[in-house]
Structures are given as C-alpha cells and as structure tokens.
VOGU-3710 file (C-alpha; in Angstrom, 3 decimals, decimal comma):
1> mpelvldekp> 8,926/-2,071/45,419  6,647/-4,004/42,998  7,287/-3,737/39,269  4,880/-1,763/37,185  3,300/-4,029/34,588  1,742/-2,461/31,528  -1,405/-4,029/30,183  -0,042/-4,839/26,734  -1,972/-6,928/24,237  -0,064/-9,785/22,640
11> ksseqidlee> 0,912/-9,237/19,030  -1,236/-10,802/16,355  0,303/-13,096/13,759  -0,282/-10,335/11,197  1,693/-7,838/13,295  4,526/-10,330/13,648  4,521/-11,015/9,883  4,577/-7,277/9,155  7,553/-6,753/11,474  9,399/-9,689/9,893
21> aenallgkdy> 8,672/-8,338/6,414  9,891/-4,861/7,330  13,077/-6,343/8,806  13,583/-8,385/5,632  13,073/-5,234/3,556  15,652/-3,369/5,642  18,042/-6,294/5,154  17,363/-6,207/1,401  15,878/-9,722/1,512  13,234/-8,783/-1,039
31> ktarellekl> 12,048/-12,339/-1,695  11,098/-12,956/1,945  9,641/-9,471/2,324  7,540/-9,917/-0,807  6,160/-13,295/0,307  5,141/-12,013/3,745  3,717/-8,738/2,457  1,722/-10,346/-0,358  0,136/-12,647/2,221  -0,834/-9,637/4,359
41> vklevkvdde> -2,178/-7,630/1,416  -4,413/-10,535/0,364  -6,097/-10,689/3,779  -9,709/-9,593/3,887  -10,321/-6,911/6,493  -13,513/-5,804/8,183  -14,652/-2,192/8,317  -14,518/-2,074/12,125  -11,135/-3,805/12,528  -8,789/-0,821/12,720
51> esirikesam> -5,719/-2,918/13,505  -6,160/-5,111/10,418  -6,749/-2,030/8,265  -3,563/-0,407/9,611  -1,566/-3,575/8,981  -2,877/-3,878/5,418  -2,078/-0,204/4,705  1,481/-0,669/5,971  1,850/-3,918/4,042  0,706/-2,253/0,818
61> lslgkvfket> 3,204/0,592/1,211  6,049/-1,778/2,063  5,148/-4,079/-0,822  5,182/-1,058/-3,121  8,741/-0,354/-1,937  9,726/-3,975/-2,618  8,339/-3,725/-6,158  10,201/-0,464/-6,695  13,494/-1,919/-5,424  13,091/-5,021/-7,585
71> kdatalasli> 11,915/-2,908/-10,536  8,671/-4,884/-10,912  6,476/-2,191/-12,474  3,760/-4,619/-13,547  3,317/-5,975/-10,014  3,207/-2,452/-8,582  0,548/-1,390/-11,080  -1,424/-4,523/-10,218  -1,123/-3,780/-6,483  -2,736/-0,395/-7,034
81> ktnrsflglv> -5,522/-1,735/-9,259  -6,462/-4,834/-7,274  -6,795/-3,118/-3,905  -9,313/-0,441/-4,805  -12,081/-2,187/-2,861  -9,926/-1,964/0,270  -9,505/1,777/-0,269  -13,240/2,155/0,284  -12,750/1,005/3,883  -10,361/3,799/4,814
91> skakaaklvr> -10,907/7,526/4,992  -10,638/9,483/1,779  -7,498/11,206/3,066  -5,785/7,899/3,886  -6,830/6,383/0,575  -5,521/9,428/-1,279  -2,189/9,240/0,526  -1,895/5,513/-0,144  -2,723/5,771/-3,859  -0,548/8,851/-4,296
101> tlvdlfldme> 2,427/7,157/-2,616  2,068/3,989/-4,704  1,653/5,965/-7,938  4,737/8,024/-7,025  6,720/4,816/-6,447  5,553/3,564/-9,834  6,502/6,770/-11,632  9,857/6,982/-9,812  10,863/3,611/-11,268  11,134/5,059/-14,759
111> agtgeevtlc> 10,416/1,577/-15,999  9,227/2,804/-19,365  6,551/0,136/-19,518  4,081/2,381/-21,281  1,673/1,712/-18,415  2,354/5,077/-16,750  -0,301/6,970/-18,700  -2,820/4,145/-18,443  -2,285/3,759/-14,699  -2,752/7,489/-14,075
121> qeniewakne> -5,857/7,634/-16,289  -7,419/4,574/-14,626  -6,821/5,993/-11,162  -8,189/9,395/-12,158  -11,322/7,687/-13,498  -11,641/5,593/-10,325  -11,257/8,720/-8,167  -14,013/10,432/-10,201  -16,364/7,462/-9,825  -15,706/7,306/-6,068
131> nrtflrqele> -16,170/11,081/-5,648  -12,617/11,453/-4,376  -12,054/14,946/-5,691  -8,809/15,692/-3,851  -7,180/12,468/-5,068  -8,445/13,050/-8,600  -6,941/16,530/-8,615  -3,609/15,271/-7,260  -3,453/12,553/-9,907  -4,348/15,002/-12,659
141> vifli> -1,455/17,227/-11,571  0,917/14,239/-11,635  -0,413/13,249/-15,044  0,263/16,734/-16,419  3,851/16,794/-15,142
//
C-alpha cells in the first residue's frame, strides 16, 4: 500500500530560528535565546504576511520572558515601546493581548526601576491615540492596582 504523503511546506528560516530560540529558552540558555529572538523581533513584516506576523508575535512574547528571567526591566520596557508600529498590523484584540502580557511581565519583575508608572502611562496614552479602548481600560485597571 502506498504511503500517504502530506503536502507540508518547508519551514522558513524564521520558523527554524523561533524553534531554536524557544528550545534555548526552555534549556535556560538565555543568551542564545535573546540573540535569536532579538533578530526575529527586528524583522520588518508586511501586512499580508500572516506567517511573519505570527512569528514576530511569538518572538516578542518569548523575548519578554527572557527579559523577565534575566531581570532586564529596561530592555523589556524598550521592547514594548519600540514595537508599537508593529502592533498596528495586528488586530486590536491581538495587540491588546500582546501589550497586556508584556506589561504584566514587566510588573511581575518587581524591578523597582521607577519606570512602572511611566510605562503604564505611556501605553495608556498610546492606546488612547490609537483608539484602542479595551486596551486602554485594561491598562488603567492595572495602573490603579
């Protein structure tokens, strides 16, 4: 009986890098994970390239985890601030989840950098300017807590 062959697309170099970074993160090799993830986060993505958008979203979340584990509050705050243009490419719900998760990682660090208030205020202002009401409300609740 002939074998059934699935029509599977080959993995892109970005997918391979993301898998390697996630494996490095699981193995607590934060240096390697950070290098691979920073490269993926810096990639420019096109509006119609869903795969690249998905990879960048995953890379941002994983990089946020690396920054939390290595207690690099400044880098995590920068990750949130510098990727706002990318957030315009994804749905408002996805952008809200991404920002909320990264802000939560930042606040969970208890780094005491003094940036906590500033980061929340900047993101609330950005959410207002982008008409992202749900995200703004979520951030305001976090800010009040």
